[in-house]
Every structure is written in structure tokens, then in C-alpha cells.
C-alpha positions as MATLAB code, in Angstrom:
seq = 'VPERRISLCPGDILLFYSDGVTEAERERDEFFGTDRLEALVRQHAALPAAALAQGVVDAVDGFSRGMRSDDLTLIVVKALPRTVPFHCGGELGQMECALELVRALGLPYGESFAYELELAISEILTNVIQHAYLGNGGEIRGEFRLEADRIEVDVYDRGVPFNLAAVPDLAAEPARDPHRCRERGYGVHIVRQVMDEIDYSPSTEAGNHWRLVKRRNKGT';
ca = [
      92.333  141.395   15.502;
      91.970  138.316   17.757;
      88.896  137.876   19.772;
      89.092  138.359   23.393;
      86.593  137.890   26.401;
      86.809  139.923   29.579;
      85.037  140.144   32.589;
      84.047  143.267   34.539;
      83.665  144.127   38.204;
      80.951  146.360   39.411;
      82.069  149.632   38.554;
      84.020  149.003   35.510;
      83.405  151.027   32.873;
      84.171  150.454   28.845;
      84.399  153.394   26.654;
      83.916  152.870   22.632;
      84.264  156.074   20.807;
      85.412  157.367   17.592;
      88.310  159.796   16.545;
      85.766  162.531   16.439;
      86.051  162.332   20.189;
      89.845  162.448   21.000;
      90.365  164.585   17.494;
      88.273  167.385   18.318;
      90.518  170.560   18.098;
      90.239  173.942   18.836;
      92.639  176.870   17.782;
      96.501  176.188   17.633;
      95.652  172.738   16.244;
      95.054  171.366   20.179;
      93.338  167.990   20.290;
      90.943  167.091   23.116;
      93.058  163.929   23.473;
      92.924  160.500   25.073;
      94.695  162.072   28.517;
      91.789  164.413   28.582;
      89.175  161.840   28.058;
      90.567  159.312   30.502;
      90.748  162.287   33.249;
      87.031  163.171   32.475;
      86.049  159.387   32.875;
      87.605  159.046   36.180;
      86.229  162.089   37.491;
      82.847  161.399   36.603;
      83.223  157.673   37.147;
      80.335  157.461   39.709;
      77.873  158.609   37.097;
      75.411  156.845   35.128;
      76.552  155.604   32.029;
      74.078  157.949   30.170;
      74.945  161.017   32.226;
      78.620  159.946   31.725;
      78.261  159.672   28.043;
      76.335  163.084   28.222;
      79.179  164.744   30.003;
      81.751  163.618   27.413;
      79.793  164.789   24.729;
      79.254  168.279   26.256;
      83.187  168.496   27.174;
      84.003  167.980   23.946;
      81.733  170.336   22.472;
      83.118  172.908   25.198;
      86.562  172.234   24.124;
      85.974  172.589   20.331;
      83.312  175.683   21.035;
      80.661  173.795   19.019;
      82.730  173.827   15.990;
      83.214  170.036   15.694;
      84.394  168.836   12.151;
      83.930  165.343   12.463;
      81.025  162.936   13.706;
      81.059  161.960   17.300;
      80.437  158.213   18.277;
      80.396  157.247   21.906;
      79.240  154.246   23.664;
      79.608  154.034   27.444;
      79.116  150.396   29.165;
      79.239  150.205   33.007;
      79.310  147.078   34.892;
      76.658  147.214   37.973;
      76.468  145.280   41.038;
      74.923  142.055   40.699;
      73.520  138.787   42.094;
      74.565  135.241   40.524;
      72.273  132.316   41.878;
      74.455  128.997   41.897;
      73.338  125.180   42.935;
      75.174  121.753   43.052;
      74.347  118.370   44.095;
      75.569  117.141   47.578;
      78.419  114.994   46.233;
      81.836  115.782   45.603;
      81.775  114.935   42.147;
      79.141  117.558   41.480;
      81.220  120.711   42.789;
      83.268  121.465   40.056;
      80.464  123.362   38.032;
      79.924  125.504   41.090;
      83.926  126.114   41.540;
      83.903  127.085   37.672;
      81.549  129.782   38.421;
      83.764  130.774   41.449;
      86.621  131.292   39.293;
      84.804  133.167   36.481;
      83.071  135.484   39.167;
      86.663  136.249   41.105;
      88.994  136.611   38.387;
      87.949  140.279   37.487;
      88.958  141.055   41.104;
      92.590  139.460   40.512;
      94.062  136.088   40.512;
      94.793  135.855   43.930;
      91.092  136.974   44.671;
      89.767  134.151   42.653;
      91.997  131.567   43.939;
      91.379  132.200   47.768;
      87.790  132.729   47.220;
      87.664  129.294   45.094;
      89.550  127.564   47.966;
      87.115  128.687   50.582;
      84.140  127.835   48.668;
      85.584  124.592   47.945;
      86.063  123.956   51.579;
      82.599  125.205   52.576;
      80.953  122.818   49.864;
      83.228  119.756   51.172;
      81.904  120.726   54.752;
      78.417  120.586   53.899;
      78.892  117.203   51.596;
      80.719  115.456   54.207;
      79.124  116.795   57.346;
      75.731  117.882   56.751;
      74.580  115.511   54.003;
      76.964  112.603   55.386;
      78.038  111.958   52.170;
      74.524  110.736   51.287;
      73.671  113.871   48.696;
      71.579  116.349   48.673;
      70.942  120.062   47.564;
      73.259  122.880   47.996;
      72.086  126.416   46.964;
      73.175  130.018   47.203;
      74.043  133.073   45.397;
      76.911  135.395   44.730;
      76.500  139.218   45.316;
      79.149  141.253   43.427;
      80.096  144.729   44.548;
      82.789  147.020   43.515;
      84.824  146.157   46.473;
      84.037  142.651   47.417;
      81.876  139.563   46.873;
      79.519  138.250   49.304;
      78.568  134.543   49.400;
      75.468  132.782   50.704;
      75.502  128.894   50.930;
      72.533  127.032   52.019;
      71.580  123.297   52.686;
      69.071  121.082   54.394;
      71.470  118.853   56.338;
      72.610  118.406   59.524;
      73.520  121.404   61.486;
      77.164  122.235   61.936;
      78.743  123.410   65.093;
      80.889  126.253   64.074;
      81.573  127.563   67.475;
      83.065  124.110   68.360;
      85.843  124.515   65.764;
      88.945  125.484   67.584;
      91.092  128.453   66.519;
      94.007  126.685   64.845;
      95.937  129.706   64.640;
      96.296  130.029   68.459;
      97.199  126.642   69.043;
     100.751  124.761   68.659;
     101.876  123.258   65.409;
     100.200  119.820   64.797;
     100.003  117.115   62.387;
      98.005  118.099   59.215;
      95.899  115.203   59.261;
      94.749  115.508   62.666;
      94.075  119.409   61.867;
      92.042  118.423   59.158;
      89.966  115.987   61.140;
      89.412  119.039   63.803;
      88.022  121.687   61.322;
      91.091  122.604   59.445;
      89.154  123.312   56.637;
      86.890  125.894   58.385;
      90.296  127.205   59.639;
      91.327  127.762   55.714;
      88.199  129.573   55.181;
      88.876  131.791   58.130;
      92.331  132.844   56.859;
      91.511  133.706   53.308;
      87.614  135.251   54.114;
      87.223  138.590   55.811;
      84.056  137.409   57.367;
      82.505  134.191   58.006;
      79.175  133.223   59.738;
      77.063  130.090   60.275;
      73.542  130.093   61.210;
      71.901  126.629   61.503;
      68.395  125.327   61.080;
      67.071  128.696   59.515;
      64.006  129.061   57.486;
      65.957  128.879   54.175;
      68.219  126.061   55.760;
      71.583  126.026   57.340;
      73.307  128.969   56.274;
      76.961  129.973   55.462;
      77.676  133.795   54.962;
      81.180  134.457   53.631;
      82.488  138.065   52.742;
      85.820  138.541   50.577;
      86.999  142.301   49.951;
      88.978  143.254   47.227;
      92.548  144.877   48.531;
      92.639  148.433   47.475;
      95.033  149.106   44.379;
      94.439  145.344   42.727;
];
């Protein structure tokens, strides 16, 4: 069997089990089966991993009335919400490591989600490098908070504060030359289009602070 690597979103569940689970039977040659197992896991998906595992064992025992003829092996792995820090230098050539992390974290939420998240973070990092640090280098740091339905991003820098309120809402303006748009905040306009929330707080104790939120669409 070829090796395969997968990434999990918070709330995703991996279930490893022996045939002692699905082939547990009762009279009339009726087996517990994968459909019954899947329905049970979906019904109790909010439980902690240990409680979910015990629930499966109890259900199998109840189904077979305690007369299982085979050993039962069960492992439940559940991905939890987590925070992932990141940092990069304030030069365009140093962004790629951060963007690789963005892609890896975003892909479990869907290809479109990952693409739009990477696009937004790329625009924010470029903004910090070109406007906050004026291309002279500096440190950019932050963190990603992964939840079942969204990713929240905080980005901090110690550069020149940015005036987000002064960036025009290009969606409400007539079509313009793309090069002129980019000069007038088109990058921020892109971020506004692909993220669900965008906020900026200049000169906080931790530095200039970009906060972004992207939610996962239902059904993806």
C-alpha cells in the first residue's frame, strides 16, 4: 500500500478498527457493519476521542449482547483546534516559507479556501514589507488559529503604521486602470474580497496588528 500523508481540520476524526468491530454479529447472521459504525461516529462526533471510543465499544457489545467471538481493536484520533505561530523577514524574498505554511494549513479546508487564504496573506505581507518597512527589512510575526469552521490570522510588525481607513472601497468605484488600482490599495481590496473579516490596529503594544478571518463554507 503506498504511503499517503493527510492533513486534518479541527473536528476531523480518524477511526482505526479491526474487523472485530464491523463483523460483530448477533443472531440471524446480522453484522454490526460499517454503516452502523459510521452513523454512530457521526452521531457522537462532538465527544472527546476517549468517550467516542468507549461509546463504540459499548455499542458493539450491546449489539452482540456481550457475545463477541473476536477481539476488538479500536483507535480514535480527533483533531483539535490549535494555534500555529509563524515569522518571516521583512523582504519579499523571505515570504515563501510563510506562504508554504499557509498552503499546508489551508488545504484541509478545501483548495479554493487555501488559494484565497494564501492570496490574502501574500497581499498583507507584501503591504507590510513595502509600506511598513519601506523595503528596508524587519521582522513579521504572527499566528494562525485553526477552528473547525474558520482560520483566524494575526500579523504583527514594528514598521510605519498603515492607514486602512484611507484605502478606498474600489468595489464601489467605476472601473479603473489596474496599475492605478494597485497604487491606491488594490491589494487591500483583494484581501477584503476573499476574507470574511479584516481589521487593522496601528501601534499596539505588540506592534501594528492585522487581524483576518476566513470562514469555511458549509458543505466544503
